[in-house]
ROKE-259509 format. One record per residue (C-alpha): residue in one letter; x, y, z. Coordinates in steps of 0.1 Angstrom, whole numbers, plus 5000, padded with zeros to 4 digits. Each point is the difference from the previous one (the first is absolute). Layout:
N
aXYZ/...
END
This chain:
405
m319224669398/q501450325016/l503649874993/k499049944964/l498950354995/l503250125014/l502249794977/r497950144971/v501550345006/p503250094979/a503250005020/r500850374990/n496950105017/f500349795032/h501350285020/i496550164998/f498749725022/y502949935022/g499050065036/k496450014993/s497349765014/v498449754979/a496550185002/s501650324988/v501749834970/n496549864990/n498650325002/m502650164977/l499649704974/n496150055003/e500450374994/g502249954970/q497849734985/n497050265004/e502050284984/i500849764971/q496449934996/t498950365001/q502550094974/t498949714979/h496450125004/e500850354992/h501949904968/k496749814989/l498050325005/k502050184974/m498950024964/s500850144966/g498150284985/w499950374984/q499450315022/i500150384997/h501350235026/n499150304981/y497550124974/g501550054967/d501049814967/f501049654994/d503450035016/e498150025034/l499049634995/l502649815022/f500549635002/s500949825032/d500149645014/r500050115035/l496550155002/k498049915032/m497449744991/p496450115008/q498249825029/i496449945008/k498750255024/q496350004998/s497949675003/n498550044963/e503450054982/c501749754977/l503749954993/v500849914964/k503349924983/v500050174967/h500549834967/a498950274977/t499050365001/s499150284976/i500750374992/n497250224999/p499850374992/i499150085037/d503449865009/v501850244976/a497850305013/m500949915036/l503649954992/g499750394992/g498250095030/y496449984988/g497449975028/a502750035029/a497650255020/v497149765000/l502049685005/k501350165033/v496650075012/l498849644990/r502949865020/c498950225030/q503550135002/p499750364984/s503450115018/v502149694994/i502149934969/e498749724980/f503449874989/p501249764992/l497249914976/t499549684980/l497750054969/g498049744984/r496249964999/e499549644991/f501449655000/c500049634996/g501649785026/t499749735025/l498150045034/i502449915026/q498550145033/t496650145011/g498650185030/m497749835026/s496750134983/v500949914964/n497849734986/n502249714993/f497549824979/k499750284975/l503750095004/p502149695008/v503650055009/g502449864972/q497650074970/r500650254972/v498250325004/w499750354982/g499250315018/v500550395002/v501650245024/p497950285015/v501150354989/q500850095037/n502549725005/t503650114999/q501249654993/g499049904965/a500449694978/h503450104984/a501749775026/e500449615008/y497250025025/v496850215007/c497550035027/v496450114992/p496549975015/d498149694990/y497550184980/c502750114976/v500849634992/g498349714981/m501049664987/v501550024965/p498249854970/e501949694992/s500250074963/l502250325005/t503950005003/n501450215027/t500850294977/e496649994986/a498249995033/a502250305012/s498650204971/v496350005006/l498750125034/y501250375003/a498750104965/g497149765003/l498750135034/t500450354986/a497849914970/w497649825023/s499650295025/g499450244972/i497449784984/y498149865031/l500850245027/t500350344986/a497649954969/q497949745017/l499549834968/g498849685016/g498150175028/v500349925036/c500949634994/g502650084976/a501750225026/l499649765031/t500349674983/a502049804972/d496950014979/g501350264976/g497150144977/g499650244972/a498249794974/n498850204970/k501850335011/r501850184974/v503650115013/l502750194984/v503649935012/l502450274992/g503649845000/g499249644993/s503449874995/g501450105034/a500149785031/v496750135015/g498350054967/s500749654987/l498649835030/a496950245003/i499349884964/q500049645011/i498150045030/l497350194983/r499749754971/a499749715024/q497050185016/g498250054966/s500850384995/q500350154967/v503750135000/l501550264977/a503650105006/t502750264988/c503849954996/s502850064975/e499849854965/n502749755008/a498149865029/t496749954981/e500149634994/l501149935034/v497150195016/q497649834975/n501449665012/l499150095036/g496450014990/a499150364993/d497150034976/c501550314982/v503450145002/i500850374992/d503650164993/y499850305023/r502550184978/n497650014970/p497550285003/s497649864975/k499849665017/m499750165035/a496950184986/t498349674992/l499749945037/r497050244999/n498249724980/f499949775031/a499150255026/p498450045027/y502549795021/d499149865034/l503850065008/v503050154987/l503149855019/d503150224997/c502949755002/s502450234981/g500750275025/q498250284983/g498250115031/s496850175004/e500950274976/a499849774971/a496349945006/e499350364986/a501649904966/l497449714996/d497350114978/f497549735011/k497849915029/y500749775028/d498649915033/q503449985019/y503550084992/v502549855024/t503750095000/f502949845018/s502150314996/s498850195031/p501750335011/l499349885037/l503549915010/r501650274977/n498050285016/i500749885036/d503749994991/s500250344988/s497650185024/g499749795032/v497249785013/g497450275007/l500450244970/g500749684978/l496649855008/l498250344994/k501849994965/n499049664993/f496350085008/a500150314979/n501549804970/i497549725000/l497150255006/e501150224971/a500449704977/n496649885007/v498350344998/k501550034964/s499149624991/l496450055011/t499750334984/n500949844967/r497349725008/k502549755007/g500349765029/l502050025034/i503749995003/k501649805027/y503349895010/g501149625003/f502749855024/f501749685006/i498049835029/p501449665016/a496949825003/p499649635004/q496849984979/g501850154972/i503049765003/e497549714999/l498250134969/l503350024982/k500949665012/q496749874986/l500650174967/v503649844995/e498649665010/r497250034974/k502650104974/k498250364996/l503150215012/l503649944987/p502950205015/l501650244976/i503850035006/d502150264983/s503349905012/c501849795027/y503150085020/k502249835024/f500250115037/n503450184995/e498650194970/l497350165019/p501150374993/e499849914962/a496549895005/f499350335017/k501250194969/r497949784977/v496950105019/k500950365000/a500650014962/g496349914995/h498249834970/l499849665020/r498249724985/g499049855034/k501949965032/v503850025009/v500949715023/v503049925020/s500949625008/l501949925033/d500449634991/
END
């Protein structure tokens, strides 16, 4: 056997072994084989993806097929091969540096540069590996899943593989394609958190379970044709709420088809004035990015005004954590004093929250055919910068998705 090993060595390399013991030759062969296996293993741990190394414009998005593949480091993590992902407004904002100060704190690395950074907040893919504490009955390896990426993660879903905690992942409804599934969770969880966590429209059960709630509530959705607004309308209608919505005139038919009881062109002052006829509202949900300032212009009563356009990160980016938090407190206090003085309701901020009960509710609504994804456009993986440009241009009719298949 040892002679056979020697005979396998090419003649031009035989001088390397000449005069050495058989044992030392075997050691050298074994070391060479291990080196080859290590190199092969390292090669398999590489992947393709888009990263940024500086904050800036679209030219900072750089593609590479030699990125380090993420690995499971915590017992509750899941490694997923991505089939489709999406571009959200938060991705475009983060490309420009939005939220950098807070994100450093969330990562517990305030003095460490956060680059390279892979963007991407949601995905659909195949679960290929799980940590020891992951429930494999709920999340079996080899199955198709959808999920979201916590904001503090530096490695997002704009890559071939992504690693996230198990509470951010769920089984995909079978009726959805990969691109459809990749368009639901980020906007859906944002709408869900605003309705059930911030506004408490379904009470304690609506916040802590997948039961939803909000029957017979009257809700006005500002920006009904966008990603968050379109899903908010469908969630509310499925729960038995009366839903009114605003959008541009050319999106009126689309929003009506989503189930809104009344759709108003926000550019038409006379039609906007008719919203007084339906007041008071249990909830005004700002999905159009107008912020708390827009609440002052509403000349009707409401119990709650929830906006997803919060100055929280913007204030901290410009003034630092301490002073930024003080500014945020002052902003929300001032807005509520004005609102209550005018005999209106409370003004609150809504945020994206990755919650398993929210993922489960969205899954149930899809399976009951009460929620259908609304896709604005779909791009190939090598066209990702173009997808960013589409989102930044605004006036979307649903989500912008990117296919890796």
